[in-house]
C-alpha positions, 0 to 999 in steps of 0.5 A, a space after each residue: 534643914 528647914 526652908 522659909 521663903 520671905 516676900 519683902 516690900 521696900 521703900 522706893 529707891 532702897 532696892 539696890 541697898 536692900 538687895 546687898 544687905 539681904 545677900 550678906 545675911 547668914 542663912 540667906 541662900 537666894 535673893 530674887 528681885 520681883 515686879 508686883 506687890 513685893 520687891 524681893 523673895 528670899 530663900 532662907 535655909 536654917 536648922 529650924 523655924 526658930 532660927 528662921 524667925 530670929 533671922 527674920 526679926 533681927 536681921 531682915 526686918 531691921 534693914 533700913 527701908 524694909 516696909 513689910 514681910 510675909 514668910 512662907 514656911 516649907 511644909 514638906 519637899 516632894 521628890 519628882 
């Protein structure tokens, strides 16, 4: 499995609506509201990076009120 974290900026006043829409996206495992430059961080788990890219392009970026995204891709998981 591949994990991606997406930082999302949204239009003011759309936070609750976008939170609900993000929670409904297949492969989105966690959604956290943030304070600061970004409004949300979203954890996506999928088979590969291509699927994560498709989810980002076709499901997340198309939500009304999403202004900008930045995706952080998993490099490797360390066991501690």
